[in-house]
C-alpha positions in Angstrom: 0.0 0.0 0.0 1.3 3.4 -0.9 0.2 6.8 0.3 0.9 10.2 -1.1 0.9 13.2 1.2 -1.6 15.8 0.0 -1.8 17.9 3.2 1.0 18.7 5.5 -0.2 20.3 8.7 0.7 23.9 9.3 3.8 24.4 11.4 3.9 26.4 14.5 0.6 28.3 14.8 -1.1 27.1 18.0 -4.4 28.9 17.2 -4.7 27.0 13.9 -3.5 23.6 15.1 -4.8 23.2 18.7 -7.7 23.9 21.0 -7.2 24.5 24.7 -9.5 21.8 26.3 -9.3 22.4 30.0 -7.7 24.4 32.8 -9.9 27.5 33.2 -7.4 30.0 31.8 -4.3 28.2 33.0 -3.3 27.3 29.4 -2.3 30.3 27.3 -1.4 30.8 23.6 1.1 33.7 23.3 3.6 35.4 21.0 1.4 35.5 17.9 0.4 31.9 18.5 4.1 30.8 18.4 4.1 29.8 22.1 1.8 27.7 24.3 2.1 27.4 28.0 0.3 25.0 30.4 0.1 25.7 34.1 -0.7 23.7 37.2 -1.7 24.9 40.6 -3.4 23.3 43.6 -6.9 23.8 42.0 -6.3 22.5 38.5 -3.9 21.6 35.7 -4.5 22.3 32.1 -4.3 20.7 28.6 -4.8 21.1 24.9 -5.8 18.9 21.9 -5.1 19.0 18.2 -7.9 20.1 15.9 -6.8 17.4 13.4 -6.8 13.7 13.7 -3.9 11.8 12.1 -3.4 8.4 10.7 0.4 8.0 10.4 2.8 10.9 10.6 6.0 12.5 11.9 5.0 14.7 14.8 7.5 17.1 16.3 7.1 19.4 19.3 9.6 21.5 21.2 8.9 21.4 25.0 10.5 23.1 28.0 9.5 21.3 31.1 8.6 22.5 34.6 11.8 23.8 36.2 12.9 23.5 39.8 11.1 21.2 42.2 8.7 19.5 39.9 8.1 16.5 42.1 4.6 15.1 41.8 3.9 16.7 38.4 3.4 15.0 35.1 3.7 16.6 31.7 2.0 14.3 29.2 2.4 14.6 25.4 0.8 11.8 23.4 -1.3 10.6 20.4 -4.5 8.8 21.2 -7.8 7.6 19.6 -11.0 7.2 21.6 -12.8 4.2 23.2 -12.0 1.2 25.3 -10.0 -0.4 22.4 -8.1 2.8 21.7 -4.5 3.1 20.3 -2.1 5.5 22.0 1.6 6.5 21.7 2.9 8.2 24.9 5.5 10.6 26.1 5.1 11.4 29.8 7.6 13.5 31.8 7.7 12.6 35.5 8.8 15.5 37.6 11.4 15.3 40.4 13.0 17.2 43.2 15.4 20.0 42.3 18.6 18.6 41.0 17.2 15.1 40.4 16.6 14.0 36.8 13.3 13.9 35.1 12.0 10.5 34.1 10.8 10.2 30.5 8.1 7.5 30.5 7.0 6.0 27.1 4.2 3.6 26.3 2.4 2.1 23.3 -1.3 1.0 23.5 -2.8 -1.2 20.9 -6.5 -2.0 20.9 -6.8 -0.7 24.5 -3.8 -2.7 25.8 -0.7 -0.9 27.1 1.7 -2.3 29.7 4.6 -1.6 27.3 6.5 1.0 29.5 10.0 2.0 28.9 11.6 4.7 31.0 14.7 6.8 30.5 16.7 9.6 32.1 17.6 12.4 29.7 21.2 13.3 28.9 20.5 17.0 29.4 18.4 19.3 31.7 15.0 19.5 30.0 14.0 22.5 32.0 16.7 24.9 30.8 15.9 25.0 27.1 13.4 23.7 24.6 14.1 20.2 23.2 12.4 18.4 20.4 10.3 15.3 21.1 9.2 13.4 18.1 7.0 10.5 17.2 7.4 8.8 13.8 4.4 6.6 13.2 4.2 4.8 9.9 3.0 1.3 8.8 6.3 -0.3 9.6 7.1 1.1 13.1 6.7 3.7 15.8 10.0 5.5 16.6 10.3 7.8 19.6 13.1 10.4 19.3 14.6 13.2 21.4 16.4 16.0 19.6 16.6 13.6 16.6 18.1 10.8 18.6 15.9 7.6 18.5 15.3 6.2 22.0 12.7 3.5 21.3 11.2 1.6 18.4 7.9 -0.5 18.4 7.9 -2.5 15.2 4.9 -3.7 13.2 4.9 -7.4 14.1 1.3 -8.2 13.0 2.6 -11.1 11.0 3.4 -12.7 14.4 0.0 -11.9 15.9 1.0 -8.7 17.7 -1.5 -5.8 17.2 -0.1 -2.6 15.7 -1.8 0.8 15.6 -2.8 1.4 11.9 -6.6 1.7 11.7 -7.5 4.3 14.3 -6.8 7.9 13.7 -5.4 9.8 16.7 -5.5 13.3 18.1 -2.5 14.9 19.7 -3.0 15.7 23.4 -0.9 17.4 26.0 -1.6 18.1 29.7 0.1 19.2 32.9 -1.4 17.6 36.0 -0.8 16.5 39.5 0.0 12.8 40.0 1.8 12.9 43.3 0.1 9.6 44.3 2.6 7.8 41.9 4.7 10.1 39.7 7.8 10.7 41.9 9.4 7.7 43.7 6.2 5.8 43.5 4.3 8.5 45.3 6.7 9.0 48.2 7.5 12.6 47.2 4.5 14.9 47.1 3.9 18.1 45.2 5.2 21.2 46.9 2.3 23.6 46.3 4.4 26.5 47.6 6.3 26.3 44.3 3.1 26.7 42.2 2.1 27.6 39.6 4.2 25.0 37.7 4.6 25.9 34.0 5.6 23.9 30.9 6.1 25.6 27.5 5.6 24.5 23.9 6.8 25.8 20.5 7.6 24.8 16.9 4.9 22.1 16.5 5.3 20.4 13.1 3.3 17.6 11.6 4.2 15.8 8.3 1.2 13.6 8.4 -1.9 12.0 6.9 -4.9 14.0 8.2 -8.0 12.0 8.8 -11.3 13.8 8.3 -14.9 12.7 7.7 -13.8 9.1 7.3 -11.1 9.6 4.8 -7.4 10.4 4.7 -5.6 13.3 3.1 -3.2 10.7 1.7 -4.0 9.1 -1.6 -3.3 5.6 -2.7 -0.9 6.6 -5.5 2.9 6.1 -5.0 5.1 9.1 -4.6 8.8 9.7 -4.4 8.6 13.2 -2.9 11.1 13.8 -0.2 8.3 15.1 2.0 7.0 11.6 2.2 10.2 10.0 3.3 8.8 9.6 6.8 6.2 7.2 5.5 8.7 4.5 4.6 11.4 5.6 7.0 13.1 3.1 9.3 16.1 3.1 11.5 19.4 2.8 9.6 22.6 1.4 11.1 23.5 4.8 12.6 20.0 5.3 14.1 20.0 1.8 15.6 23.5 2.5 17.0 22.3 5.8 18.6 19.2 4.1 20.0 21.4 1.3 21.5 23.6 3.9 23.1 20.6 5.6 24.7 19.1 2.4 25.9 22.4 1.2 27.4 23.2 4.4 29.2 19.9 6.0 30.0 17.1 3.4 30.1 16.0 2.8 33.7 13.0 0.5 33.1 12.1 -1.9 30.3 8.9 -4.0 30.5 10.6 -6.6 28.3 13.1 -7.3 31.1 10.6 -7.3 34.0 10.2 -11.0 34.6 8.6 -10.4 38.0 5.8 -8.5 36.4 5.3 -11.1 33.8 5.8 -14.5 35.5 4.2 -16.3 32.7 6.6 -14.8 30.2 7.3 -11.3 28.8 5.0 -10.1 26.0 5.6 -11.7 22.6 7.0 -8.6 21.0 9.9 -8.8 23.5 11.0 -12.2 22.2 10.2 -12.0 18.5 13.3 -11.4 16.3 11.9 -9.0 13.7 
């Protein structure tokens, strides 16, 4: 199956691309719609959602996370469809005490089933500057990247009976919320509300993607060789695989595929299949 990209989402105008969905004024679009900020205080967090749904794409967002003592807070940035059998592709940033590293939590849901968590420390302070967090989602795989460095790949292994997200269009969501019952050291460290409001900032959204609207895709069924569509067939080359291996060796702190206590009957099939 081939797709041709007919529509590439506009880049960087938050008024065009997103709606603020909750937070009672705590989410703000600023700087001629080039900047979006989410805030959290003791009363409420805040969030936004894309106006478009996507069925495959390369989604980039630059984010600057809550600085200082961010323990108890979670900044979530993810793709998701709706319903009990939804698909979902997650970045979640778990706050920490000042000076301790953020935890980047990733997950993939297929047909309502998740439990595919991998967690990482970052190799930089994500609160000092903006960094680019990317999801490449095409029919072959899902690749999570940070500043262009791949950190995780979830391959399409449907031929081995493992579901893969490919039929449900997804919206982009982001939210900043209080999760001090679990987010930091398993809930041992609580949110320090004297430091509120907590603020995360977003800029330079870009989506090279198939937009889903009224039951049809903006991508046609004709093959195309345009460079803009490279993402649709993109996979990790030897360099990308090497960089991902470096991240996973040095910065991965949890991998569901290695958690034999959690899966006493055996780890999920995708962990053992040689693709």
